[in-house]
Backbone as CSV, one residue per row, in Angstrom:
resi,resn,N_x,N_y,N_z,CA_x,CA_y,CA_z,C_x,C_y,C_z
1,UNK,0.987,-1.129,0.022,-0.134,-0.088,0.028,0.831,1.203,0.101
2,UNK,0.496,2.217,-0.842,1.314,3.475,-0.890,0.723,4.218,0.230
3,UNK,1.779,4.929,0.981,1.388,5.996,1.921,1.883,7.222,1.565
4,UNK,1.552,8.271,2.199,1.901,9.726,1.954,2.155,10.401,3.156
5,UNK,3.407,11.213,3.209,3.574,11.915,4.504,2.775,13.111,4.760
6,UNK,2.601,13.068,6.040,1.696,14.471,6.655,2.335,14.687,8.007
7,UNK,1.607,15.710,8.651,2.124,16.028,9.697,0.859,15.963,10.793
8,UNK,1.081,15.484,12.001,0.033,15.282,12.930,0.335,16.366,14.019
9,UNK,-0.835,17.241,14.287,-0.741,18.275,15.212,-1.483,17.850,16.513
10,UNK,-0.941,17.854,17.524,-1.654,17.628,18.885,-1.607,18.662,19.870
11,UNK,-2.636,19.197,20.249,-2.847,20.263,21.185,-3.631,19.825,22.449
12,UNK,-2.918,20.064,23.556,-3.683,19.754,24.700,-3.981,21.163,25.383
13,UNK,-5.151,21.400,25.636,-5.567,22.730,26.085,-6.734,22.589,27.164
14,UNK,-6.922,23.593,27.874,-8.134,23.698,28.779,-9.339,23.782,28.085
15,UNK,-10.318,23.165,28.562,-11.624,23.032,27.676,-12.191,24.515,27.563
16,UNK,-11.918,25.415,28.405,-12.331,26.632,28.286,-11.674,27.515,26.998
17,UNK,-10.612,27.031,26.697,-9.882,27.681,25.538,-10.082,26.914,24.149
18,UNK,-10.821,25.608,24.290,-11.065,24.939,23.166,-11.626,25.679,21.817
19,UNK,-12.601,26.253,21.916,-13.271,27.092,20.818,-12.200,28.021,20.159
20,UNK,-11.462,28.719,21.110,-10.657,29.850,20.499,-9.545,29.057,19.622
21,UNK,-8.927,27.843,20.095,-7.818,27.191,19.492,-8.382,26.475,18.148
22,UNK,-9.663,26.062,18.268,-10.127,25.303,17.139,-10.489,26.441,15.977
23,UNK,-10.953,27.647,16.314,-11.058,28.607,15.379,-9.760,28.969,14.488
24,UNK,-8.682,29.046,15.427,-7.414,29.370,14.631,-6.975,28.188,13.974
25,UNK,-6.964,27.017,14.502,-6.596,26.028,13.577,-7.345,25.809,12.247
26,UNK,-8.642,26.100,12.264,-9.449,26.057,11.094,-8.995,27.290,10.167
27,UNK,-8.758,28.390,10.842,-8.421,29.717,10.183,-7.111,29.532,9.349
28,UNK,-6.151,28.581,9.963,-4.788,28.406,9.339,-4.881,27.336,8.222
29,UNK,-6.040,26.662,8.093,-6.237,25.748,6.817,-6.302,24.367,7.207
30,UNK,-6.348,23.854,8.413,-6.430,22.518,8.635,-7.961,22.149,8.266
31,UNK,-8.268,21.206,7.522,-9.557,20.780,6.945,-10.320,19.903,7.785
32,UNK,-9.778,19.485,8.919,-10.630,18.788,9.953,-9.753,18.564,11.254
33,UNK,-10.465,18.014,12.224,-9.766,17.706,13.532,-10.788,16.806,14.336
34,UNK,-9.933,16.194,15.158,-10.762,15.434,16.431,-10.492,15.906,17.790
35,UNK,-11.428,15.943,18.611,-11.151,16.613,19.903,-11.742,15.376,20.821
36,UNK,-10.687,14.993,21.761,-10.823,13.999,22.707,-10.801,14.555,24.120
37,UNK,-11.651,14.026,24.950,-11.409,14.487,26.483,-10.297,13.900,27.126
38,UNK,-9.551,14.519,27.971,-8.474,13.992,28.775,-9.002,13.815,30.201
39,UNK,-8.457,12.592,30.649,-8.927,12.141,31.983,-8.135,12.785,33.011
40,UNK,-6.904,12.691,32.793,-5.964,13.261,33.896,-4.686,13.356,33.347
41,UNK,-3.580,14.137,33.964,-2.263,14.145,33.616,-1.436,14.879,34.671
42,UNK,-0.150,14.906,34.363,0.670,15.550,35.252,1.866,16.126,34.391
43,UNK,2.047,17.293,34.689,3.115,18.145,34.093,3.799,19.095,34.726
44,UNK,4.311,20.263,34.078,4.869,21.370,34.797,3.978,22.027,35.715
45,UNK,2.835,22.116,35.690,1.848,22.695,36.597,1.252,21.837,37.603
46,UNK,1.836,20.530,37.651,1.480,19.533,38.615,0.397,18.519,38.114
47,UNK,-0.333,17.904,38.890,-1.273,16.885,38.635,-2.599,17.549,38.286
48,UNK,-3.309,17.280,37.153,-4.557,17.675,36.775,-5.602,16.583,36.565
49,UNK,-6.689,16.749,36.993,-7.852,15.842,36.839,-8.986,16.482,36.588
50,UNK,-9.830,16.043,35.585,-11.191,16.815,35.621,-12.350,16.227,36.274
51,UNK,-12.100,15.844,37.340,-13.124,15.179,38.216,-13.888,16.063,38.964
52,UNK,-13.852,17.342,39.059,-14.644,18.328,39.759,-15.926,18.541,39.116
53,UNK,-16.835,19.005,39.829,-18.364,19.141,39.405,-18.468,20.288,38.375
54,UNK,-17.545,21.388,38.545,-17.635,22.520,37.661,-16.819,22.271,36.515
55,UNK,-15.943,21.212,36.416,-14.935,20.796,35.171,-14.042,22.022,34.814
56,UNK,-13.753,22.566,35.995,-12.850,23.769,35.709,-11.402,23.335,35.335
57,UNK,-11.112,22.244,35.733,-9.776,21.815,35.246,-9.650,20.821,34.174
58,UNK,-10.714,20.601,33.471,-10.803,19.563,32.284,-9.923,20.202,31.225
59,UNK,-9.457,19.242,30.483,-8.626,19.635,29.261,-9.102,18.836,28.260
60,UNK,-8.809,19.185,26.940,-9.010,18.385,25.845,-7.735,18.227,24.957
61,UNK,-7.930,17.160,23.875,-6.668,17.027,23.039,-7.489,17.225,21.640
62,UNK,-6.815,18.120,20.986,-7.124,18.324,19.629,-6.174,17.662,18.714
63,UNK,-6.678,17.035,17.825,-5.732,16.291,16.877,-6.118,16.598,15.462
64,UNK,-5.100,17.064,14.697,-5.399,17.405,13.222,-4.179,16.882,12.488
65,UNK,-4.506,16.229,11.297,-3.325,15.824,10.270,-3.582,16.639,9.147
66,UNK,-2.361,17.137,8.926,-2.487,18.300,7.732,-1.061,18.287,7.078
67,UNK,-0.929,19.082,6.254,0.535,19.214,5.497,1.405,20.077,6.429
68,UNK,2.746,19.917,5.929,3.731,20.564,6.770,3.624,21.973,7.036
69,UNK,3.271,22.876,5.802,3.281,24.092,6.051,2.085,24.572,6.999
70,UNK,1.055,23.981,6.884,-0.087,24.056,8.025,0.283,23.819,9.190
71,UNK,0.829,22.739,9.395,1.362,22.281,10.824,2.330,23.256,11.470
72,UNK,3.094,23.745,10.630,4.281,24.573,11.249,3.383,26.028,11.606
73,UNK,2.382,26.415,10.699,1.799,27.673,11.162,0.999,27.402,12.372
74,UNK,0.317,26.332,12.394,-0.501,25.975,13.854,0.500,25.989,15.000
75,UNK,1.586,25.239,14.784,2.488,25.100,15.961,2.916,26.595,16.402
76,UNK,3.315,27.547,15.452,3.807,28.822,15.943,2.700,29.684,16.335
77,UNK,1.462,29.774,15.759,0.490,30.603,16.062,-0.453,30.031,17.355
78,UNK,-0.541,29.006,17.437,-1.286,28.312,18.642,-0.375,28.509,19.798
79,UNK,0.855,28.192,19.757,1.791,28.428,20.759,1.767,29.898,21.328
80,UNK,1.978,30.715,20.410,1.787,32.253,20.631,0.447,32.493,21.533
81,UNK,-0.578,32.004,20.942,-1.942,32.374,21.543,-1.983,31.783,22.769
82,UNK,-1.376,30.634,23.045,-1.594,29.834,24.340,-0.471,30.414,25.477
83,UNK,0.345,31.400,25.209,1.453,31.705,25.898,1.028,31.870,27.525
84,UNK,-0.194,32.406,27.835,-0.619,32.676,29.095,-1.449,31.570,29.665
85,UNK,-1.653,30.499,28.833,-2.559,29.352,29.261,-1.827,28.096,29.378
86,UNK,-2.174,27.185,30.050,-1.881,25.886,30.355,-2.061,25.193,29.073
87,UNK,-1.042,24.528,28.255,-1.397,23.664,27.314,-0.058,23.193,26.499
88,UNK,-0.172,22.377,25.575,0.722,21.681,24.748,0.541,21.711,23.459
89,UNK,1.469,21.965,22.514,1.373,21.832,21.068,2.629,20.980,20.660
90,UNK,2.356,19.969,19.861,3.316,19.045,19.384,2.998,18.590,17.913
91,UNK,4.154,18.595,17.159,3.798,18.192,15.744,4.697,16.965,15.679
92,UNK,4.167,15.812,14.783,5.049,14.693,14.575,4.694,14.174,13.205
93,UNK,5.549,13.478,12.588,5.347,12.844,11.325,4.437,11.562,11.297
94,UNK,3.514,11.533,10.332,2.721,10.471,10.109,2.503,10.054,8.776
95,UNK,2.159,8.865,8.437,1.808,8.237,7.035,0.394,8.134,6.977
96,UNK,-0.188,8.419,5.814,-1.683,8.281,5.741,-1.875,7.647,4.268
97,UNK,-2.986,6.821,4.098,-3.175,6.027,2.946,-4.059,7.045,2.007
98,UNK,-4.860,7.813,2.458,-5.623,8.683,1.432,-5.321,10.056,1.691
99,UNK,-4.296,10.697,0.825,-3.824,12.017,1.062,-4.685,13.107,0.810
100,UNK,-5.633,12.928,0.000,-6.768,13.702,-0.460,-7.761,14.093,0.880
101,UNK,-7.583,13.452,1.884,-8.338,13.539,3.095,-7.899,14.712,3.816
102,UNK,-6.556,15.015,3.650,-5.745,16.099,4.489,-5.199,17.197,3.775
């Protein structure tokens, strides 16, 4: 099977910032994304778990597979936009079977 190189962008962000980040991802040209809830995690700011009633500390993971130029723009601009918020932006190499979807 022939595969095609693309970039996977993973963004972990507080749920309250999700819409803002999704709008930016779309504006930069990503044609689709998936949003997953995160259950818990530990990082620079300590342990986080979205088990409170108000869901104040809930985070989501946004995944988008796209071309390298779009992935680089998302990495730069989302990182800059999230400077004052808790979040992670990562880009990695992936292979896809249907390049026309991304």
